[in-house]
N, C-alpha and C positions, 0 to 999 in steps of 0.2 A: 444286239445283232452284231454278227460277225463282219469285220472289214474285208474289202476286196483290195488286193495289191495287184496292181497291173502295170505295164510298161508305159512311161510317160509318152504323151502325145502332144505335139505341138499346140494343140487346142487347150491344153492343160495350163498354159503358161500363166494367164491372168489369176487363176485360182490358186496357183503355188506362189505367186507373188503376194497375194492376199494373205495367205497362210503365213508366209514369212513376215510380212508387216504385223501381223498380230502378235509376233514374238520380239518385236522391238520395244523397248530397249532393254528388257531383262536378259534375253538369250542371245540377241544379235545387236550389234551397233548399227546405228543409222547408215554409216559409211559402208556397211557390208552389203546393203541391198544392191548396189551397183556391180559388186563382185557375183552376187548370186544371179543377177540378170545376165552377166557375161557368161557365167557358167551354163545357164539354160540355152544361151546362143549356141555353146559348143554341143549341147546335148542334141539340139534341133538340127545341127550339121552332122550329127552322128560322128563325132570324133572318136576314133579308136581308143579303146581302153576305158571308156566311160559307160556306165549303166546307171539308168535312173528310173525310178518307180514312183508311182502315186498311190495314196491310200484313199479308197472311196468308202464311205459309210452312208447308207441310205440315200444313194444316187448323188452324194456330194463330195467332192474332192476336199479332204480335210488334213492333208499331209503329203509329204514326199520325202524321198531320200535315195541316195544311191552309193555307188563306189567307183573308185578309179583304181585300175590294175597298173602297177608299177613294174619296171624291169628288174627290180631286186627281189622279185618273189614276195611282194607285199601287195596288199589291197588296203585301200584307205577308205573308210566310210566317210562319205561327203554329204554335206548340206540335207542333213536328215532333220526332220520338224514335222510337228503336229500343230494345227491351228490351236491357238490359245484357249479357244472355247471348248475343245474336245480333249484337253490333257487330263491326266489321271483316270484314264479309262482302259490303260493296257494297250492302246493303239500304238505308242511309241515303242514299246517292247516288242510287239508283233512285227513292226517295220525293222527294227534292229535284227531280230531272229530271222526274218525273211532274207535280209540281205547277207547275213552270216551264212545261212544255207545255200544261197545261190553262190556265194564265194566257194564254200566247201565243195560243192558240186563240180564246178567249172575249174577251180583253181585249189585243189586239195593240199598243195604243198606251200601255199602263200600264207603269210603271217598276216593278221587283220589288226589295223591300227586306226586310231582316230585322234584328231585333236579337237578339243571342246573347251568350254569355259567352266569356271568353278560352280556355275549354276546347273550345269547338266553332268558333271563328272560322277556325282553320287548315283545317278540314273544308270550310267554306263557301267559303274562298279557292280550294280545289282545284275547287269547283263553279263558279267564275267570279265571285264577289263580291269586292268590295273594301272596306276599312274607311273609314268616312267620319268616324267619331267614337267616343271611348272615355270611359265614365264609371266611375270607380273605385267600388267597393263599392255599385253600384246595386241588384242583386238581393238581396244579403246582403254581410256583411263578408267579403272576399276573393273576391267573385264579382262581376266587373266586367261592364258592358254594353258590346258592341261593336256600333255601328250599321254596317250594311253594305248596299251596293247592288249588283245585278248588273251587271256592266260588259259593254259590247258588246251592249246589248239594244235 
């Protein structure tokens, strides 16, 4: 079944947090949950420059992800994730491509970047990103930060 990707609604909060928690500790550190919840607060307050979507599969929210628009003609992919029980089904790629297409539509001159861990960098390479820098133990001990940019954009 094809996923539905739609704009985040305040009622999606608990399901997004549940999907986030399913990715701890491999993809996110425990301490990042508080930052994710703060980010959702900003989305719920409709802070300018932030866009967030959710992924629905068979009437169940199983993922979420968005982007932030920066003043320097850059869009940053933020807090993209698929519930651990639904990974390896192409849903993450659908979410990444959706966000890239939205950015291209509204901000055609913006470069697209992301920071992610070593456990997700290969996935983003398959989506067209290249690594521009690595910071060891950035998110937590053993969880490195990979800065990446979408090539050929």
